[in-house]
C-alpha positions in Angstrom: 107.0 106.0 95.0 107.4 102.4 93.7 105.2 99.5 94.6 106.2 95.9 93.7 103.2 93.6 94.1 104.0 89.9 94.5 100.9 87.8 93.8 99.7 84.6 92.3 97.1 86.5 90.3 98.6 89.7 88.7 95.8 89.9 86.2 93.5 91.0 89.0 95.2 94.4 88.9 94.9 95.2 85.2 91.6 97.1 85.4 92.6 98.8 88.6 95.7 100.3 87.1 93.9 101.9 84.2 91.4 104.0 86.2 91.1 107.5 87.8 93.9 109.2 89.8 96.1 106.1 89.8 96.2 106.0 86.0 97.2 109.6 85.8 99.9 109.1 88.5 101.4 106.3 86.5 101.3 108.2 83.3 103.0 111.2 84.9 105.7 109.1 86.5 104.7 110.0 90.0 104.1 106.4 90.9 105.5 103.1 89.7 103.6 99.8 90.1 105.3 96.5 89.1 103.4 93.2 89.1 105.2 89.9 89.8 103.9 86.4 89.6 105.2 84.4 92.5 104.7 81.2 90.5 107.6 82.3 88.2 109.9 81.4 91.1 108.4 78.0 91.8 110.2 74.8 91.0 109.2 71.6 89.5 107.0 70.6 86.6 103.8 71.9 88.1 105.2 75.1 89.6 103.6 74.4 92.9 103.6 77.3 95.4 101.6 75.7 98.2 101.3 72.5 100.2 99.2 70.9 102.9 99.8 72.2 106.5 101.9 70.1 108.9 99.7 68.9 111.7 96.7 68.6 109.5 93.8 71.0 108.9 91.9 72.5 105.9 93.3 74.2 102.9 96.8 74.8 101.6 99.7 77.0 102.9 102.1 79.1 100.8 105.5 77.5 100.8 108.5 79.6 101.9 110.9 78.7 99.0 109.1 80.5 96.1 108.2 83.5 98.3 111.8 84.0 99.4 113.1 83.5 95.9 110.6 86.0 94.5 111.3 88.7 97.2 115.1 88.4 96.8 114.9 88.6 93.0 112.5 91.6 93.0 114.5 93.4 95.6 117.6 93.1 93.4 115.9 95.0 90.6 116.9 98.3 92.1 119.4 99.6 94.6 116.5 100.6 96.9 115.7 97.3 98.5 112.3 98.5 99.8 110.2 97.6 102.7 108.3 94.3 102.5 104.6 94.4 103.5 102.8 91.2 104.4 99.1 91.7 103.8 97.5 89.5 106.5 94.4 89.7 108.7 96.7 89.1 111.7 98.7 92.3 111.0 98.6 95.9 112.3 95.3 97.6 111.5 95.6 100.1 108.7 94.8 103.6 109.9 95.5 107.0 108.5 98.5 107.6 110.7 100.0 104.3 109.4 99.2 105.3 105.8 101.1 108.6 106.4 104.0 106.7 107.9 104.3 104.2 105.0 103.9 106.9 102.4 107.4 108.2 103.5 108.9 105.0 102.0 110.3 105.2 98.5 109.6 101.6 97.7 107.2 98.9 99.1 107.0 95.2 98.3 103.4 94.0 98.8 103.1 90.3 99.5 99.7 89.0 98.6 98.7 85.8 100.4 96.2 83.2 99.3 94.6 80.0 100.5 95.3 79.4 104.3 98.1 82.0 104.3 101.8 82.1 104.6 104.2 79.6 106.1 105.3 81.2 109.4 108.9 81.1 108.3 108.2 83.7 105.7 107.3 86.1 108.5 110.3 85.1 110.6 112.8 85.1 107.8 111.8 88.2 105.8 110.7 90.2 108.8 108.1 92.2 106.9 105.8 94.9 108.2 102.4 93.1 108.7 99.3 95.0 107.8 95.6 94.3 107.9 92.9 96.4 106.3 90.3 95.3 108.9 88.9 92.6 111.1 87.7 90.4 108.3 89.2 87.9 105.8 89.5 88.4 102.1 90.0 85.6 99.5 93.5 86.9 99.0 95.9 89.9 99.5 95.2 91.5 96.2 92.3 93.7 97.3 94.1 94.8 100.5 97.1 95.7 98.3 94.9 97.9 96.2 93.5 99.5 99.3 97.0 100.2 100.6 98.1 101.7 97.2 95.0 103.8 96.9 95.4 105.4 100.3 99.1 106.0 100.0 99.4 107.6 96.6 97.2 110.4 97.9 100.3 111.6 99.8 102.5 111.6 96.7 103.0 115.2 95.7 101.1 116.0 92.4 98.7 113.1 92.6 95.8 115.1 94.0 94.5 118.0 92.0 94.2 120.1 95.2 96.7 119.2 98.0 94.3 121.0 100.4 91.9 118.1 100.0 94.1 116.1 102.5 93.9 118.7 105.2 90.1 118.5 105.7 89.5 114.8 105.0 88.1 112.4 107.6 90.8 110.8 109.9 93.4 113.4 108.9 93.5 114.1 112.6 92.7 111.1 114.9 89.0 110.8 115.4 88.2 113.7 113.2 85.5 113.3 110.6 84.9 115.6 107.6 81.9 118.0 107.4 78.9 117.3 105.2 79.2 118.2 101.5 76.4 119.5 99.1 76.2 120.3 95.4 73.4 121.0 92.9 70.4 121.1 93.0 69.7 123.4 95.9 66.6 121.5 96.9 66.2 117.7 96.2 63.0 115.9 97.4 62.4 118.5 100.0 66.0 118.4 101.3 67.6 121.8 101.0 71.2 122.9 101.0 72.0 124.8 104.3 71.6 128.6 103.7 75.1 129.3 105.1 76.7 127.5 102.1 74.8 129.8 99.7 75.6 133.0 101.6 79.0 133.8 100.0 80.3 134.5 103.5 83.5 132.5 103.6 84.1 133.0 107.3 80.6 131.8 108.1 81.0 128.8 105.8 84.3 127.9 107.5 82.7 128.1 111.0 79.8 126.0 109.9 82.1 123.3 108.5 84.2 123.3 111.7 81.0 122.9 113.8 79.6 120.2 111.6 82.9 118.3 111.7 83.0 118.5 115.5 79.4 117.2 115.7 80.2 114.3 113.4 83.4 113.5 115.3 81.6 113.4 118.7 78.8 111.2 117.4 79.4 107.6 118.5 80.1 105.3 115.6 78.3 102.2 116.8 80.2 98.9 116.4 77.8 96.1 117.5 79.2 93.1 119.1 78.5 89.8 117.3 76.3 88.7 120.2 74.3 91.9 120.5 70.5 91.7 119.8 68.2 94.1 118.0 66.7 95.2 121.4 70.2 95.9 122.7 71.0 98.0 119.7 67.7 99.9 120.0 68.4 100.6 123.7 71.9 101.9 122.7 70.4 104.2 120.0 67.8 105.5 122.5 70.5 106.3 125.0 72.3 108.3 122.4 69.2 110.3 121.4 68.3 111.1 125.1 69.7 114.4 126.2 72.7 113.9 128.4 72.6 110.1 127.7 74.7 107.9 125.5 78.3 106.7 125.6 81.1 109.2 126.1 83.2 110.0 123.0 
């Protein structure tokens, strides 16, 4: 799998590329990551890539000319043109099913925005897949690009030491959360490892993990509205704890 990252700040990725599973994947040739500075395709003495928005307003907007030039030049590097991904808070929410879908691509071009975002004609002309990592705003698209890379390389054969890790992870099935994990010591500050995990009975362990996964998956994951108050949250939590109460899963 090949990632081409188009950014104004390629140096942000230097530490990220030298750590953990990604470092090994790069060394073993399982993944390729190429960093491109969009400013290299800017014109003029000052290599400007942004300008003030028409109609007024705060901040600066990334101009279409250097973005189009960069994407077209980078695409021409190989015969596989690749799928452009626009990292934007207005895009499709990143979920595990979307990660799986995108991991089938052999090449992705990740467009990292900055400032007030992209000129709309970049979206209209390049027709990228638009992806958001959540309902919040980052200073730029570089961290979202790292998130996307980190989630996708797990589906590249050979990257994970144990491929079975994917089968039991949270969100592998929609709404499914992974069971609790324990390691040494057996007792820590009065909290003990469940006896079943020490029993050596693999069937019992498998049943316990399935049960715990089901319990976690049914438990509401509270997302408080911005206008909710402390008392409203307390009432919500009380309704969950009350037998037969709570909000349906």
